[in-house]
N, C-alpha and C positions, 0 to 999 in steps of 0.2 A: 905910308898910305897917302894917296892924294884924295882930297875931300872937298865937297861943296856942302851946301845946306842939306841936300837930299840924296846925293850920289857920292860914292867913294870907290876908289880902286886900291887894290893891294897886290903887290907882286909876290906870287907863290913860288917863284923859281922856275927854271927850265922854260921860260917864255909864257908861263901861264898867269893870267891876271884875273883876280876876282873883282867883279863889278857888283857892288852891293847897292841895292835899292833901299833908300833910307828915309822915305817920306812917311814918318810916323803919324799914327800908330798902325796903319793898315796899308800903307802905300796906295792911298787913294790917288787917282789920276787927276792931274791938272794940266792945263795947256803948257805952263812953263816947265813943269816936271818932265813932260814928254818931250819937249823940244830940247831941253838939256840933255835928256837921255839920247835923243837922236844925234846930237852933236858929239857926245862922248863916245857912243859906240861907233860913230864914223871915224873919229880919231883913232880909236883902238884898231879899227879895221885897216887903217892906212899905216900903222906903226910896224915896221919890219921886225922889231924886237918881240912883238906879241905873236905867239904861236897858237894860243887858245884862250878862251874867255869862259869863266864860270859866273853865271848870273845868280845872285843870292839875295836873301832878305833876312834881317836879324829878327823880324817880328813873327808872332804866331800866325798871322795872315800873311801869305806871300804877296798878294795884291787883291783888294776888294773891288777894283774898278772905280767908277765915278763915285764921289761923295754926293749922295742923293740929296742931302740937305742943302748943300752948296749949289748943286746943279739946278735945284728948283728955282733959284733966283737968277739964273743966267739970262741976260738979254741977248739980242741977236748977235752982237759983235762977240760976246763970250761963247755963244754956241759955235759960231764959226771958228773961233780960236781953238776950242777943244776938239772939233772935228779935224782941223789941220794937225793938232798935236797927235791925235790917234792915227791919222794917215801917215804922217811923216816919221813919228817915233817908231811904229811897228814896221814900216817899210825899211827904215835904216837897219833895224835888227834882222829882218828877213833877208836883206841884201848883203849883210856883213860878210866879207870874204873869209873871215877867220872862223874856225870851229867855235860854236857857242854851246855850252852845256847849261841847261836850266836846272838849278838845284833847289827843289821846291819843298819847303817845310810849311805846311798850313794850306789855307785855301787860295785858290787862284780863280777868281770869279769875274764874269763879264769881261770888260776890257783887260782886267788883270790876267786873263787866260792867254792873251796873245803874246805875253812875255814867254810863255811856254811854247805855244804853237809856232812861233817865229824862230825858236831855237832849233839847234840840230840834234842834240841828245837831251833827254829829259829824264831826270831822276827825281823821284817823289818820296816823301815819307809816308808811312802807313796811316797817319793821321790827316793826310792831305784830302782836299776835295776840289772838284773842278766843275765849272758850269758856265753857261752863257745865258745870263738872266735878262738880256735886253728886252725880250718879248714881255716879261713881267713888269717892266717899267715903261712900256709903251714907246720904246725907241728902236728904230731899225739900225742897221749896221752902216757905218761909214765905208767907203769903197776899199780902203786899205785893209782893215780887219776882215771885211767880207771876203775879198779875194784870197787872203791868206787862209781863212777857214775853208774856203772851197777847194783850195789847193792841198790842204793838209788833212782834212777829215773826209772820210768816205760818206756816201750819201745817207746812209743809215745813221751814222754818228751826227751828221749835220741835223737830221730830223730829230734824233733823240735830244740833243742839246739845245738847238736853236728854236725849235718849235714847241718846247715845253718850258724852258727856263729853269729846269730842275737840276740840282747838282748830282754828280756821281762821285764815287770813291775812287781810290788809286787802282784797285784791282780791275774795276770796270774800265778805267781809263787805259790801263795796260791791255786789256782785252780788245778795246777799240783801236789800239795801236798808236795812241799819241803820248803814252808814258812807256819808257823803255825798262826802267828798273824801280822796284819798290824797296825802300830801306825801312827797317823796323824802328830806328831812332835816329836822332840827329848825328850821333857820332858815325853811324853807318852811312848816313846821307852825305856827310862831308867826304868820307873815305871813298865811296863809290863815285861821287862827282869828280873828285881829283883824279881817280883812276881813269875815268872816261876822258877827262880832259887830256891827261898825259898820252893816252893812246892816240887821240886825234892830233895832238901837237907833234907827234912823231911822223905824221904823214907828210909827204911833199907839199909844201905850202902852195906853190903855184898851181899844181894839179888839183889840189883841193878846191881853191878858189875858182878854177876854171869849171870843174865838174858841177860845183854848187850853182854857178851861173847858168850852166847848161840846164840844169834841173829846174831852176827857179826863174830864169830869165823872161819867159813869157809872162808869168804872173807879175813880175817886177815891172815890165814894160806896160802891162795893162793898167797897174796902179798909177804909174807915172803919167801915163796919158790921161787918165781920169782926173788926176789932180790938176794937170795942166789945163784941163777942159772945164775947170770949175768945181771939181769934186770936194774941195776944201770949203766951199762957201755956198751952201744951199740958200737960195734967195728968201725963202720963207722961214728959215730957221731949221735946226735939226729936229726939235721937239714938235710933235703934232699936238692936236687938241686933247689927246688922251694922256700925254706924258706926265704932266705935272700931277694929275689926279692919281695916276698909277704909282708915281714916285712917293706921293703922300701915303698911299695904302701900304707900300713896302716899309716906309718908316714907322708907321703905326703898328705894323706887325713885329717890329723889332729886328 
């Protein structure tokens, strides 16, 4: 197993690699974590020996998005850095030419949901939950996650998730079309995820990468252009006047 402080990879055989998100205890997102993730998923995408990737977490929460307590203290430079991380980290996943299976045990909330939406196949456990809570903390969406959400979710699902901030369960997520398989327990989750990865790994790799680019190329180009045009660096900062108060309310609610 190759390992850093927050990310590790494990060879599962037959060209399948597990990429484990390990920023305990809830895979809260930081600029460094997201940029390290972008670099790692890009390297795996360029490795001819890799046929498919399974994205996992060892924690009860798959990813809880930003650490609100930490984010409350962000200065302007830190806000720009986290926006860059969100844009580039999830763009790298969305654009990865290799098949990616998200294996989700637990909640994937706010920015954490984009590990799921930017993957190709999504397997969730019956205790999982999913949500885009940005509106509840007074923050809008950076361009990368926004365009991925628009390309991945239909308009009613966007409305349900993005304009309420309320989570949904795995059955609803499957009905909305962004979860493919619901497993009853972690053993089944691992088995289903590996099975899906093996199926994808058997497909012709060049054709898979080409078709994925055909499907996602327009969105990828839009994100890249927006980043090049300053999408990583809002002049007045990412947080508006409501944000810190909304974050504090969320923290007070537990």
